[in-house]
N, CA, C and O atoms as a Maestro MAE file, in Angstrom:
{
 s_m_m2io_version
 :::
 2.0.0
}

f_m_ct {
 s_m_title
 :::
 protein
 m_atom[344] {
  # First column is atom index #
  i_m_mmod_type
  r_m_x_coord
  r_m_y_coord
  r_m_z_coord
  i_m_residue_number
  s_m_chain_name
  s_m_pdb_residue_name
  s_m_pdb_atom_name
  i_m_atomic_number
  :::
  1 25 -115.747 -17.851 15.181 1 A "MET " " N  " 7
  2 3 -115.115 -18.244 16.415 1 A "MET " " CA " 6
  3 2 -113.601 -18.179 16.226 1 A "MET " " C  " 6
  4 15 -113.068 -18.614 15.205 1 A "MET " " O  " 8
  5 25 -112.928 -17.634 17.218 2 A "THR " " N  " 7
  6 3 -111.479 -17.519 17.120 2 A "THR " " CA " 6
  7 2 -110.823 -18.861 17.466 2 A "THR " " C  " 6
  8 15 -111.401 -19.701 18.156 2 A "THR " " O  " 8
  9 25 -109.633 -19.025 16.975 3 A "GLU " " N  " 7
  10 3 -108.891 -20.274 17.170 3 A "GLU " " CA " 6
  11 2 -108.698 -20.614 18.649 3 A "GLU " " C  " 6
  12 15 -108.770 -21.782 19.033 3 A "GLU " " O  " 8
  13 25 -108.451 -19.598 19.477 4 A "ASP " " N  " 7
  14 3 -108.184 -19.860 20.897 4 A "ASP " " CA " 6
  15 2 -109.429 -20.313 21.661 4 A "ASP " " C  " 6
  16 15 -109.308 -20.785 22.792 4 A "ASP " " O  " 8
  17 25 -110.616 -20.181 21.076 5 A "LYS " " N  " 7
  18 3 -111.855 -20.594 21.752 5 A "LYS " " CA " 6
  19 2 -112.291 -22.004 21.368 5 A "LYS " " C  " 6
  20 15 -113.196 -22.552 21.998 5 A "LYS " " O  " 8
  21 25 -111.683 -22.597 20.369 6 A "LYS " " N  " 7
  22 3 -112.147 -23.889 19.854 6 A "LYS " " CA " 6
  23 2 -112.034 -25.040 20.847 6 A "LYS " " C  " 6
  24 15 -112.753 -26.029 20.710 6 A "LYS " " O  " 8
  25 25 -111.159 -24.942 21.838 7 A "ASN " " N  " 7
  26 3 -110.995 -26.026 22.798 7 A "ASN " " CA " 6
  27 2 -111.522 -25.670 24.187 7 A "ASN " " C  " 6
  28 15 -111.220 -26.353 25.166 7 A "ASN " " O  " 8
  29 25 -112.308 -24.600 24.265 8 A "THR " " N  " 7
  30 3 -112.904 -24.277 25.564 8 A "THR " " CA " 6
  31 2 -113.974 -25.310 25.883 8 A "THR " " C  " 6
  32 15 -114.513 -25.954 24.984 8 A "THR " " O  " 8
  33 25 -114.279 -25.464 27.169 9 A "ALA " " N  " 7
  34 3 -115.232 -26.484 27.607 9 A "ALA " " CA " 6
  35 2 -116.593 -26.309 26.948 9 A "ALA " " C  " 6
  36 15 -117.225 -27.291 26.559 9 A "ALA " " O  " 8
  37 25 -117.048 -25.066 26.821 10 A "ARG " " N  " 7
  38 3 -118.373 -24.851 26.232 10 A "ARG " " CA " 6
  39 2 -118.420 -25.260 24.768 10 A "ARG " " C  " 6
  40 15 -119.402 -25.856 24.326 10 A "ARG " " O  " 8
  41 25 -117.376 -24.949 24.013 11 A "VAL " " N  " 7
  42 3 -117.354 -25.304 22.594 11 A "VAL " " CA " 6
  43 2 -117.261 -26.822 22.435 11 A "VAL " " C  " 6
  44 15 -117.943 -27.403 21.591 11 A "VAL " " O  " 8
  45 25 -116.428 -27.452 23.234 12 A "VAL " " N  " 7
  46 3 -116.295 -28.911 23.169 12 A "VAL " " CA " 6
  47 2 -117.613 -29.572 23.576 12 A "VAL " " C  " 6
  48 15 -118.026 -30.553 22.959 12 A "VAL " " O  " 8
  49 25 -118.278 -29.043 24.611 13 A "ALA " " N  " 7
  50 3 -119.568 -29.597 25.050 13 A "ALA " " CA " 6
  51 2 -120.595 -29.514 23.921 13 A "ALA " " C  " 6
  52 15 -121.387 -30.435 23.726 13 A "ALA " " O  " 8
  53 25 -120.576 -28.407 23.181 14 A "TRP " " N  " 7
  54 3 -121.511 -28.279 22.054 14 A "TRP " " CA " 6
  55 2 -121.127 -29.220 20.916 14 A "TRP " " C  " 6
  56 15 -121.963 -29.953 20.388 14 A "TRP " " O  " 8
  57 25 -119.868 -29.184 20.556 15 A "ARG " " N  " 7
  58 3 -119.419 -29.946 19.381 15 A "ARG " " CA " 6
  59 2 -119.553 -31.455 19.603 15 A "ARG " " C  " 6
  60 15 -120.009 -32.166 18.708 15 A "ARG " " O  " 8
  61 25 -119.167 -31.948 20.766 16 A "GLU " " N  " 7
  62 3 -119.130 -33.395 20.987 16 A "GLU " " CA " 6
  63 2 -120.388 -33.943 21.647 16 A "GLU " " C  " 6
  64 15 -120.761 -35.090 21.399 16 A "GLU " " O  " 8
  65 25 -121.047 -33.143 22.484 17 A "LEU " " N  " 7
  66 3 -122.201 -33.639 23.235 17 A "LEU " " CA " 6
  67 2 -123.514 -32.961 22.861 17 A "LEU " " C  " 6
  68 15 -124.578 -33.335 23.354 17 A "LEU " " O  " 8
  69 25 -123.433 -31.960 21.986 18 A "LYS " " N  " 7
  70 3 -124.602 -31.192 21.546 18 A "LYS " " CA " 6
  71 2 -125.320 -30.508 22.720 18 A "LYS " " C  " 6
  72 15 -126.544 -30.377 22.721 18 A "LYS " " O  " 8
  73 25 -124.549 -30.084 23.701 19 A "ILE " " N  " 7
  74 3 -125.092 -29.308 24.817 19 A "ILE " " CA " 6
  75 2 -125.131 -27.857 24.378 19 A "ILE " " C  " 6
  76 15 -124.089 -27.237 24.163 19 A "ILE " " O  " 8
  77 25 -126.339 -27.312 24.246 20 A "SER " " N  " 7
  78 3 -126.472 -25.974 23.670 20 A "SER " " CA " 6
  79 2 -126.329 -24.861 24.696 20 A "SER " " C  " 6
  80 15 -125.996 -23.733 24.333 20 A "SER " " O  " 8
  81 25 -126.567 -25.147 25.944 21 A "ASN " " N  " 7
  82 3 -126.468 -24.110 26.979 21 A "ASN " " CA " 6
  83 2 -125.566 -24.592 28.107 21 A "ASN " " C  " 6
  84 15 -125.882 -25.555 28.806 21 A "ASN " " O  " 8
  85 25 -124.455 -23.919 28.270 22 A "SER " " N  " 7
  86 3 -123.583 -24.197 29.404 22 A "SER " " CA " 6
  87 2 -123.146 -22.866 29.993 22 A "SER " " C  " 6
  88 15 -123.105 -21.851 29.298 22 A "SER " " O  " 8
  89 25 -122.826 -22.881 31.256 23 A "PHE " " N  " 7
  90 3 -122.545 -21.647 31.969 23 A "PHE " " CA " 6
  91 2 -121.259 -21.783 32.766 23 A "PHE " " C  " 6
  92 15 -120.857 -22.881 33.153 23 A "PHE " " O  " 8
  93 25 -120.630 -20.656 32.998 24 A "THR " " N  " 7
  94 3 -119.411 -20.617 33.794 24 A "THR " " CA " 6
  95 2 -119.645 -19.702 34.989 24 A "THR " " C  " 6
  96 15 -120.116 -18.575 34.833 24 A "THR " " O  " 8
  97 25 -119.323 -20.180 36.157 25 A "LEU " " N  " 7
  98 3 -119.400 -19.367 37.363 25 A "LEU " " CA " 6
  99 2 -117.973 -19.143 37.832 25 A "LEU " " C  " 6
  100 15 -117.235 -20.091 38.100 25 A "LEU " " O  " 8
  101 25 -117.601 -17.888 37.927 26 A "GLU " " N  " 7
  102 3 -116.249 -17.555 38.367 26 A "GLU " " CA " 6
  103 2 -116.322 -16.729 39.640 26 A "GLU " " C  " 6
  104 15 -117.212 -15.896 39.813 26 A "GLU " " O  " 8
  105 25 -115.389 -16.973 40.508 27 A "THR " " N  " 7
  106 3 -115.303 -16.191 41.736 27 A "THR " " CA " 6
  107 2 -113.850 -16.156 42.175 27 A "THR " " C  " 6
  108 15 -112.985 -16.779 41.558 27 A "THR " " O  " 8
  109 25 -113.600 -15.441 43.216 28 A "SER " " N  " 7
  110 3 -112.254 -15.321 43.749 28 A "SER " " CA " 6
  111 2 -112.122 -16.207 44.975 28 A "SER " " C  " 6
  112 15 -113.081 -16.374 45.729 28 A "SER " " O  " 8
  113 25 -110.950 -16.772 45.176 29 A "PHE " " N  " 7
  114 3 -110.708 -17.501 46.414 29 A "PHE " " CA " 6
  115 2 -110.573 -16.533 47.581 29 A "PHE " " C  " 6
  116 15 -110.847 -16.882 48.729 29 A "PHE " " O  " 8
  117 25 -110.151 -15.326 47.272 30 A "PHE " " N  " 7
  118 3 -109.877 -14.359 48.329 30 A "PHE " " CA " 6
  119 2 -111.144 -13.702 48.848 30 A "PHE " " C  " 6
  120 15 -111.449 -13.798 50.036 30 A "PHE " " O  " 8
  121 25 -111.868 -13.051 47.991 31 A "GLY " " N  " 7
  122 3 -113.043 -12.317 48.424 31 A "GLY " " CA " 6
  123 2 -113.368 -11.209 47.453 31 A "GLY " " C  " 6
  124 15 -113.296 -11.394 46.238 31 A "GLY " " O  " 8
  125 25 -113.724 -10.063 47.984 32 A "TYR " " N  " 7
  126 3 -114.175 -8.964 47.138 32 A "TYR " " CA " 6
  127 2 -113.821 -7.644 47.799 32 A "TYR " " C  " 6
  128 15 -113.463 -7.597 48.975 32 A "TYR " " O  " 8
  129 25 -113.926 -6.568 47.021 33 A "ASN " " N  " 7
  130 3 -113.734 -5.232 47.570 33 A "ASN " " CA " 6
  131 2 -115.081 -4.736 48.067 33 A "ASN " " C  " 6
  132 15 -116.013 -4.566 47.280 33 A "ASN " " O  " 8
  133 25 -115.185 -4.507 49.345 34 A "ASP " " N  " 7
  134 3 -116.449 -4.151 49.991 34 A "ASP " " CA " 6
  135 2 -116.738 -2.664 49.805 34 A "ASP " " C  " 6
  136 15 -116.111 -1.816 50.440 34 A "ASP " " O  " 8
  137 25 -117.692 -2.361 48.930 35 A "ALA " " N  " 7
  138 3 -118.043 -0.962 48.644 35 A "ALA " " CA " 6
  139 2 -118.586 -0.254 49.883 35 A "ALA " " C  " 6
  140 15 -118.467 0.965 50.006 35 A "ALA " " O  " 8
  141 25 -119.182 -1.014 50.798 36 A "LEU " " N  " 7
  142 3 -119.731 -0.411 52.019 36 A "LEU " " CA " 6
  143 2 -118.652 -0.150 53.062 36 A "LEU " " C  " 6
  144 15 -118.899 0.515 54.068 36 A "LEU " " O  " 8
  145 25 -117.462 -0.674 52.820 37 A "ASN " " N  " 7
  146 3 -116.353 -0.536 53.770 37 A "ASN " " CA " 6
  147 2 -115.174 0.148 53.076 37 A "ASN " " C  " 6
  148 15 -114.038 -0.318 53.164 37 A "ASN " " O  " 8
  149 25 -115.451 1.250 52.390 38 A "GLU " " N  " 7
  150 3 -114.430 2.052 51.701 38 A "GLU " " CA " 6
  151 2 -113.637 1.253 50.680 38 A "GLU " " C  " 6
  152 15 -112.467 1.549 50.439 38 A "GLU " " O  " 8
  153 25 -114.258 0.241 50.076 39 A "GLY " " N  " 7
  154 3 -113.597 -0.550 49.043 39 A "GLY " " CA " 6
  155 2 -112.492 -1.449 49.554 39 A "GLY " " C  " 6
  156 15 -111.651 -1.895 48.772 39 A "GLY " " O  " 8
  157 25 -112.474 -1.729 50.859 40 A "LYS " " N  " 7
  158 3 -111.421 -2.575 51.428 40 A "LYS " " CA " 6
  159 2 -111.650 -4.038 51.077 40 A "LYS " " C  " 6
  160 15 -112.790 -4.502 51.038 40 A "LYS " " O  " 8
  161 25 -110.558 -4.766 50.821 41 A "PRO " " N  " 7
  162 3 -110.685 -6.200 50.536 41 A "PRO " " CA " 6
  163 2 -111.333 -6.931 51.709 41 A "PRO " " C  " 6
  164 15 -110.987 -6.705 52.868 41 A "PRO " " O  " 8
  165 25 -112.273 -7.805 51.386 42 A "THR " " N  " 7
  166 3 -113.010 -8.545 52.405 42 A "THR " " CA " 6
  167 2 -113.049 -10.017 52.014 42 A "THR " " C  " 6
  168 15 -113.375 -10.342 50.873 42 A "THR " " O  " 8
  169 25 -112.720 -10.908 52.941 43 A "HIS " " N  " 7
  170 3 -112.788 -12.350 52.683 43 A "HIS " " CA " 6
  171 2 -114.244 -12.801 52.635 43 A "HIS " " C  " 6
  172 15 -115.098 -12.245 53.326 43 A "HIS " " O  " 8
  173 25 -114.523 -13.821 51.805 44 A "PHE " " N  " 7
  174 3 -115.854 -14.399 51.795 44 A "PHE " " CA " 6
  175 2 -116.107 -15.078 53.127 44 A "PHE " " C  " 6
  176 15 -115.220 -15.725 53.684 44 A "PHE " " O  " 8
  177 25 -117.309 -14.929 53.632 45 A "SER " " N  " 7
  178 3 -117.725 -15.635 54.838 45 A "SER " " CA " 6
  179 2 -118.534 -16.863 54.424 45 A "SER " " C  " 6
  180 15 -118.895 -17.018 53.257 45 A "SER " " O  " 8
  181 25 -118.810 -17.720 55.385 46 A "THR " " N  " 7
  182 3 -119.660 -18.871 55.126 46 A "THR " " CA " 6
  183 2 -121.028 -18.413 54.630 46 A "THR " " C  " 6
  184 15 -121.606 -19.025 53.732 46 A "THR " " O  " 8
  185 25 -121.537 -17.344 55.215 47 A "THR " " N  " 7
  186 3 -122.833 -16.800 54.798 47 A "THR " " CA " 6
  187 2 -122.781 -16.303 53.361 47 A "THR " " C  " 6
  188 15 -123.720 -16.524 52.596 47 A "THR " " O  " 8
  189 25 -121.695 -15.634 52.986 48 A "ASP " " N  " 7
  190 3 -121.540 -15.187 51.596 48 A "ASP " " CA " 6
  191 2 -121.623 -16.377 50.635 48 A "ASP " " C  " 6
  192 15 -122.343 -16.327 49.638 48 A "ASP " " O  " 8
  193 25 -120.884 -17.443 50.939 49 A "LEU " " N  " 7
  194 3 -120.855 -18.616 50.071 49 A "LEU " " CA " 6
  195 2 -122.217 -19.308 50.029 49 A "LEU " " C  " 6
  196 15 -122.633 -19.796 48.978 49 A "LEU " " O  " 8
  197 25 -122.910 -19.352 51.163 50 A "GLU " " N  " 7
  198 3 -124.253 -19.933 51.194 50 A "GLU " " CA " 6
  199 2 -125.210 -19.110 50.329 50 A "GLU " " C  " 6
  200 15 -126.040 -19.671 49.614 50 A "GLU " " O  " 8
  201 25 -125.095 -17.794 50.394 51 A "ASN " " N  " 7
  202 3 -125.960 -16.925 49.587 51 A "ASN " " CA " 6
  203 2 -125.669 -17.063 48.097 51 A "ASN " " C  " 6
  204 15 -126.587 -17.032 47.277 51 A "ASN " " O  " 8
  205 25 -124.390 -17.215 47.744 52 A "ILE " " N  " 7
  206 3 -124.029 -17.443 46.341 52 A "ILE " " CA " 6
  207 2 -124.667 -18.743 45.857 52 A "ILE " " C  " 6
  208 15 -125.248 -18.783 44.772 52 A "ILE " " O  " 8
  209 25 -124.561 -19.796 46.650 53 A "GLY " " N  " 7
  210 3 -125.163 -21.081 46.286 53 A "GLY " " CA " 6
  211 2 -126.672 -20.988 46.156 53 A "GLY " " C  " 6
  212 15 -127.254 -21.534 45.219 53 A "GLY " " O  " 8
  213 25 -127.307 -20.297 47.096 54 A "LYS " " N  " 7
  214 3 -128.761 -20.123 47.050 54 A "LYS " " CA " 6
  215 2 -129.176 -19.367 45.794 54 A "LYS " " C  " 6
  216 15 -130.113 -19.769 45.105 54 A "LYS " " O  " 8
  217 25 -128.484 -18.277 45.497 55 A "SER " " N  " 7
  218 3 -128.808 -17.487 44.304 55 A "SER " " CA " 6
  219 2 -128.587 -18.290 43.030 55 A "SER " " C  " 6
  220 15 -129.375 -18.191 42.090 55 A "SER " " O  " 8
  221 25 -127.529 -19.078 42.994 56 A "LEU " " N  " 7
  222 3 -127.261 -19.912 41.828 56 A "LEU " " CA " 6
  223 2 -128.374 -20.939 41.636 56 A "LEU " " C  " 6
  224 15 -128.841 -21.144 40.516 56 A "LEU " " O  " 8
  225 25 -128.798 -21.580 42.715 57 A "GLY " " N  " 7
  226 3 -129.884 -22.553 42.630 57 A "GLY " " CA " 6
  227 2 -131.185 -21.913 42.173 57 A "GLY " " C  " 6
  228 15 -131.884 -22.469 41.327 57 A "GLY " " O  " 8
  229 25 -131.516 -20.752 42.723 58 A "GLU " " N  " 7
  230 3 -132.737 -20.047 42.323 58 A "GLU " " CA " 6
  231 2 -132.679 -19.643 40.845 58 A "GLU " " C  " 6
  232 15 -133.670 -19.753 40.124 58 A "GLU " " O  " 8
  233 25 -131.521 -19.181 40.412 59 A "SER " " N  " 7
  234 3 -131.370 -18.777 39.005 59 A "SER " " CA " 6
  235 2 -131.543 -19.968 38.074 59 A "SER " " C  " 6
  236 15 -132.197 -19.863 37.037 59 A "SER " " O  " 8
  237 25 -130.959 -21.094 38.444 60 A "TYR " " N  " 7
  238 3 -131.085 -22.291 37.611 60 A "TYR " " CA " 6
  239 2 -132.543 -22.746 37.553 60 A "TYR " " C  " 6
  240 15 -133.024 -23.147 36.493 60 A "TYR " " O  " 8
  241 25 -133.244 -22.687 38.680 61 A "PHE " " N  " 7
  242 3 -134.656 -23.064 38.707 61 A "PHE " " CA " 6
  243 2 -135.461 -22.162 37.777 61 A "PHE " " C  " 6
  244 15 -136.276 -22.654 36.996 61 A "PHE " " O  " 8
  245 25 -135.248 -20.858 37.849 62 A "GLU " " N  " 7
  246 3 -135.965 -19.926 36.972 62 A "GLU " " CA " 6
  247 2 -135.617 -20.182 35.501 62 A "GLU " " C  " 6
  248 15 -136.483 -20.085 34.631 62 A "GLU " " O  " 8
  249 25 -134.372 -20.503 35.231 63 A "TYR " " N  " 7
  250 3 -133.944 -20.816 33.866 63 A "TYR " " CA " 6
  251 2 -134.681 -22.048 33.349 63 A "TYR " " C  " 6
  252 15 -135.143 -22.055 32.208 63 A "TYR " " O  " 8
  253 25 -134.798 -23.089 34.174 64 A "THR " " N  " 7
  254 3 -135.486 -24.299 33.720 64 A "THR " " CA " 6
  255 2 -136.966 -24.012 33.457 64 A "THR " " C  " 6
  256 15 -137.541 -24.560 32.517 64 A "THR " " O  " 8
  257 25 -137.585 -23.162 34.272 65 A "LEU " " N  " 7
  258 3 -138.978 -22.787 34.026 65 A "LEU " " CA " 6
  259 2 -139.119 -22.068 32.688 65 A "LEU " " C  " 6
  260 15 -140.040 -22.346 31.921 65 A "LEU " " O  " 8
  261 25 -138.206 -21.147 32.415 66 A "ALA " " N  " 7
  262 3 -138.240 -20.405 31.153 66 A "ALA " " CA " 6
  263 2 -138.019 -21.341 29.965 66 A "ALA " " C  " 6
  264 15 -138.702 -21.220 28.949 66 A "ALA " " O  " 8
  265 25 -137.080 -22.263 30.085 67 A "MET " " N  " 7
  266 3 -136.819 -23.200 28.992 67 A "MET " " CA " 6
  267 2 -138.003 -24.131 28.763 67 A "MET " " C  " 6
  268 15 -138.321 -24.462 27.620 67 A "MET " " O  " 8
  269 25 -138.662 -24.558 29.848 68 A "ASP " " N  " 7
  270 3 -139.863 -25.392 29.711 68 A "ASP " " CA " 6
  271 2 -140.971 -24.617 29.006 68 A "ASP " " C  " 6
  272 15 -141.635 -25.152 28.118 68 A "ASP " " O  " 8
  273 25 -141.172 -23.360 29.396 69 A "ALA " " N  " 7
  274 3 -142.200 -22.531 28.761 69 A "ALA " " CA " 6
  275 2 -141.884 -22.330 27.279 69 A "ALA " " C  " 6
  276 15 -142.785 -22.369 26.441 69 A "ALA " " O  " 8
  277 25 -140.626 -22.120 26.959 70 A "LEU " " N  " 7
  278 3 -140.217 -21.962 25.564 70 A "LEU " " CA " 6
  279 2 -140.482 -23.240 24.778 70 A "LEU " " C  " 6
  280 15 -141.025 -23.186 23.675 70 A "LEU " " O  " 8
  281 25 -140.107 -24.379 25.330 71 A "ALA " " N  " 7
  282 3 -140.327 -25.653 24.647 71 A "ALA " " CA " 6
  283 2 -141.814 -25.897 24.431 71 A "ALA " " C  " 6
  284 15 -142.215 -26.364 23.365 71 A "ALA " " O  " 8
  285 25 -142.635 -25.588 25.429 72 A "ASN " " N  " 7
  286 3 -144.082 -25.766 25.297 72 A "ASN " " CA " 6
  287 2 -144.658 -24.862 24.211 72 A "ASN " " C  " 6
  288 15 -145.501 -25.299 23.427 72 A "ASN " " O  " 8
  289 25 -144.214 -23.613 24.159 73 A "GLU " " N  " 7
  290 3 -144.713 -22.689 23.138 73 A "GLU " " CA " 6
  291 2 -144.295 -23.139 21.745 73 A "GLU " " C  " 6
  292 15 -145.098 -23.104 20.813 73 A "GLU " " O  " 8
  293 25 -143.053 -23.557 21.600 74 A "LEU " " N  " 7
  294 3 -142.603 -24.039 20.296 74 A "LEU " " CA " 6
  295 2 -143.395 -25.266 19.857 74 A "LEU " " C  " 6
  296 15 -143.773 -25.382 18.691 74 A "LEU " " O  " 8
  297 25 -143.647 -26.180 20.795 75 A "ALA " " N  " 7
  298 3 -144.408 -27.382 20.466 75 A "ALA " " CA " 6
  299 2 -145.847 -27.033 20.084 75 A "ALA " " C  " 6
  300 15 -146.402 -27.613 19.150 75 A "ALA " " O  " 8
  301 25 -146.447 -26.091 20.802 76 A "ALA " " N  " 7
  302 3 -147.842 -25.716 20.549 76 A "ALA " " CA " 6
  303 2 -148.018 -24.933 19.251 76 A "ALA " " C  " 6
  304 15 -149.097 -24.948 18.658 76 A "ALA " " O  " 8
  305 25 -146.969 -24.253 18.811 77 A "ASN " " N  " 7
  306 3 -147.078 -23.375 17.636 77 A "ASN " " CA " 6
  307 2 -146.259 -23.855 16.443 77 A "ASN " " C  " 6
  308 15 -145.905 -23.066 15.566 77 A "ASN " " O  " 8
  309 25 -145.964 -25.136 16.415 78 A "GLY " " N  " 7
  310 3 -145.244 -25.688 15.266 78 A "GLY " " CA " 6
  311 2 -143.854 -25.116 15.087 78 A "GLY " " C  " 6
  312 15 -143.394 -24.968 13.954 78 A "GLY " " O  " 8
  313 25 -143.177 -24.792 16.166 79 A "GLY " " N  " 7
  314 3 -141.808 -24.292 16.080 79 A "GLY " " CA " 6
  315 2 -141.704 -22.793 15.880 79 A "GLY " " C  " 6
  316 15 -140.627 -22.271 15.593 79 A "GLY " " O  " 8
  317 25 -142.841 -22.092 16.033 80 A "ILE " " N  " 7
  318 3 -142.846 -20.651 15.842 80 A "ILE " " CA " 6
  319 2 -143.137 -19.953 17.171 80 A "ILE " " C  " 6
  320 15 -144.051 -20.343 17.899 80 A "ILE " " O  " 8
  321 25 -142.360 -18.927 17.477 81 A "LEU " " N  " 7
  322 3 -142.621 -18.134 18.672 81 A "LEU " " CA " 6
  323 2 -143.584 -17.009 18.317 81 A "LEU " " C  " 6
  324 15 -143.386 -16.297 17.332 81 A "LEU " " O  " 8
  325 25 -144.624 -16.856 19.124 82 A "LYS " " N  " 7
  326 3 -145.565 -15.767 18.903 82 A "LYS " " CA " 6
  327 2 -145.100 -14.541 19.673 82 A "LYS " " C  " 6
  328 15 -144.552 -14.648 20.770 82 A "LYS " " O  " 8
  329 25 -145.326 -13.392 19.088 83 A "VAL " " N  " 7
  330 3 -144.957 -12.139 19.729 83 A "VAL " " CA " 6
  331 2 -146.121 -11.673 20.600 83 A "VAL " " C  " 6
  332 15 -147.244 -11.535 20.114 83 A "VAL " " O  " 8
  333 25 -145.860 -11.432 21.873 84 A "ASN " " N  " 7
  334 3 -146.889 -10.930 22.783 84 A "ASN " " CA " 6
  335 2 -146.615 -9.466 23.047 84 A "ASN " " C  " 6
  336 15 -145.730 -9.124 23.831 84 A "ASN " " O  " 8
  337 25 -147.373 -8.598 22.392 85 A "ILE " " N  " 7
  338 3 -147.212 -7.159 22.602 85 A "ILE " " CA " 6
  339 2 -148.440 -6.681 23.372 85 A "ILE " " C  " 6
  340 15 -149.567 -6.816 22.896 85 A "ILE " " O  " 8
  341 25 -148.220 -6.124 24.562 86 A "PRO " " N  " 7
  342 3 -149.370 -5.688 25.369 86 A "PRO " " CA " 6
  343 2 -150.106 -4.510 24.744 86 A "PRO " " C  " 6
  344 15 -151.093 -4.032 25.303 86 A "PRO " " O  " 8
  :::
 }
 m_bond[343] {
  # First column is bond index #
  i_m_from
  i_m_to
  i_m_order
  :::
  1 1 2 1
  2 2 3 1
  3 3 4 2
  4 3 5 1
  5 5 6 1
  6 6 7 1
  7 7 8 2
  8 7 9 1
  9 9 10 1
  10 10 11 1
  11 11 12 2
  12 11 13 1
  13 13 14 1
  14 14 15 1
  15 15 16 2
  16 15 17 1
  17 17 18 1
  18 18 19 1
  19 19 20 2
  20 19 21 1
  21 21 22 1
  22 22 23 1
  23 23 24 2
  24 23 25 1
  25 25 26 1
  26 26 27 1
  27 27 28 2
  28 27 29 1
  29 29 30 1
  30 30 31 1
  31 31 32 2
  32 31 33 1
  33 33 34 1
  34 34 35 1
  35 35 36 2
  36 35 37 1
  37 37 38 1
  38 38 39 1
  39 39 40 2
  40 39 41 1
  41 41 42 1
  42 42 43 1
  43 43 44 2
  44 43 45 1
  45 45 46 1
  46 46 47 1
  47 47 48 2
  48 47 49 1
  49 49 50 1
  50 50 51 1
  51 51 52 2
  52 51 53 1
  53 53 54 1
  54 54 55 1
  55 55 56 2
  56 55 57 1
  57 57 58 1
  58 58 59 1
  59 59 60 2
  60 59 61 1
  61 61 62 1
  62 62 63 1
  63 63 64 2
  64 63 65 1
  65 65 66 1
  66 66 67 1
  67 67 68 2
  68 67 69 1
  69 69 70 1
  70 70 71 1
  71 71 72 2
  72 71 73 1
  73 73 74 1
  74 74 75 1
  75 75 76 2
  76 75 77 1
  77 77 78 1
  78 78 79 1
  79 79 80 2
  80 79 81 1
  81 81 82 1
  82 82 83 1
  83 83 84 2
  84 83 85 1
  85 85 86 1
  86 86 87 1
  87 87 88 2
  88 87 89 1
  89 89 90 1
  90 90 91 1
  91 91 92 2
  92 91 93 1
  93 93 94 1
  94 94 95 1
  95 95 96 2
  96 95 97 1
  97 97 98 1
  98 98 99 1
  99 99 100 2
  100 99 101 1
  101 101 102 1
  102 102 103 1
  103 103 104 2
  104 103 105 1
  105 105 106 1
  106 106 107 1
  107 107 108 2
  108 107 109 1
  109 109 110 1
  110 110 111 1
  111 111 112 2
  112 111 113 1
  113 113 114 1
  114 114 115 1
  115 115 116 2
  116 115 117 1
  117 117 118 1
  118 118 119 1
  119 119 120 2
  120 119 121 1
  121 121 122 1
  122 122 123 1
  123 123 124 2
  124 123 125 1
  125 125 126 1
  126 126 127 1
  127 127 128 2
  128 127 129 1
  129 129 130 1
  130 130 131 1
  131 131 132 2
  132 131 133 1
  133 133 134 1
  134 134 135 1
  135 135 136 2
  136 135 137 1
  137 137 138 1
  138 138 139 1
  139 139 140 2
  140 139 141 1
  141 141 142 1
  142 142 143 1
  143 143 144 2
  144 143 145 1
  145 145 146 1
  146 146 147 1
  147 147 148 2
  148 147 149 1
  149 149 150 1
  150 150 151 1
  151 151 152 2
  152 151 153 1
  153 153 154 1
  154 154 155 1
  155 155 156 2
  156 155 157 1
  157 157 158 1
  158 158 159 1
  159 159 160 2
  160 159 161 1
  161 161 162 1
  162 162 163 1
  163 163 164 2
  164 163 165 1
  165 165 166 1
  166 166 167 1
  167 167 168 2
  168 167 169 1
  169 169 170 1
  170 170 171 1
  171 171 172 2
  172 171 173 1
  173 173 174 1
  174 174 175 1
  175 175 176 2
  176 175 177 1
  177 177 178 1
  178 178 179 1
  179 179 180 2
  180 179 181 1
  181 181 182 1
  182 182 183 1
  183 183 184 2
  184 183 185 1
  185 185 186 1
  186 186 187 1
  187 187 188 2
  188 187 189 1
  189 189 190 1
  190 190 191 1
  191 191 192 2
  192 191 193 1
  193 193 194 1
  194 194 195 1
  195 195 196 2
  196 195 197 1
  197 197 198 1
  198 198 199 1
  199 199 200 2
  200 199 201 1
  201 201 202 1
  202 202 203 1
  203 203 204 2
  204 203 205 1
  205 205 206 1
  206 206 207 1
  207 207 208 2
  208 207 209 1
  209 209 210 1
  210 210 211 1
  211 211 212 2
  212 211 213 1
  213 213 214 1
  214 214 215 1
  215 215 216 2
  216 215 217 1
  217 217 218 1
  218 218 219 1
  219 219 220 2
  220 219 221 1
  221 221 222 1
  222 222 223 1
  223 223 224 2
  224 223 225 1
  225 225 226 1
  226 226 227 1
  227 227 228 2
  228 227 229 1
  229 229 230 1
  230 230 231 1
  231 231 232 2
  232 231 233 1
  233 233 234 1
  234 234 235 1
  235 235 236 2
  236 235 237 1
  237 237 238 1
  238 238 239 1
  239 239 240 2
  240 239 241 1
  241 241 242 1
  242 242 243 1
  243 243 244 2
  244 243 245 1
  245 245 246 1
  246 246 247 1
  247 247 248 2
  248 247 249 1
  249 249 250 1
  250 250 251 1
  251 251 252 2
  252 251 253 1
  253 253 254 1
  254 254 255 1
  255 255 256 2
  256 255 257 1
  257 257 258 1
  258 258 259 1
  259 259 260 2
  260 259 261 1
  261 261 262 1
  262 262 263 1
  263 263 264 2
  264 263 265 1
  265 265 266 1
  266 266 267 1
  267 267 268 2
  268 267 269 1
  269 269 270 1
  270 270 271 1
  271 271 272 2
  272 271 273 1
  273 273 274 1
  274 274 275 1
  275 275 276 2
  276 275 277 1
  277 277 278 1
  278 278 279 1
  279 279 280 2
  280 279 281 1
  281 281 282 1
  282 282 283 1
  283 283 284 2
  284 283 285 1
  285 285 286 1
  286 286 287 1
  287 287 288 2
  288 287 289 1
  289 289 290 1
  290 290 291 1
  291 291 292 2
  292 291 293 1
  293 293 294 1
  294 294 295 1
  295 295 296 2
  296 295 297 1
  297 297 298 1
  298 298 299 1
  299 299 300 2
  300 299 301 1
  301 301 302 1
  302 302 303 1
  303 303 304 2
  304 303 305 1
  305 305 306 1
  306 306 307 1
  307 307 308 2
  308 307 309 1
  309 309 310 1
  310 310 311 1
  311 311 312 2
  312 311 313 1
  313 313 314 1
  314 314 315 1
  315 315 316 2
  316 315 317 1
  317 317 318 1
  318 318 319 1
  319 319 320 2
  320 319 321 1
  321 321 322 1
  322 322 323 1
  323 323 324 2
  324 323 325 1
  325 325 326 1
  326 326 327 1
  327 327 328 2
  328 327 329 1
  329 329 330 1
  330 330 331 1
  331 331 332 2
  332 331 333 1
  333 333 334 1
  334 334 335 1
  335 335 336 2
  336 335 337 1
  337 337 338 1
  338 338 339 1
  339 339 340 2
  340 339 341 1
  341 341 342 1
  342 342 343 1
  343 343 344 2
  :::
 }
}
């Protein structure tokens, strides 16, 4: 780890609180370049922000399901992940 990363929120969360998974969501206050509109700058609409929130919530829900499944598999197999090859 480089010196400039030692005081980032994620590193501090791990070091002091033992939080192993943290995420950063970044966006622009302005908007985005609309590829469907010749790459012209476009402000976020209320609908855009609602869709971002919805997608974030859905992603977090799927992540929690995956983490629960992982924890269950580790518990069932004594801390070992089994390889499932079809």
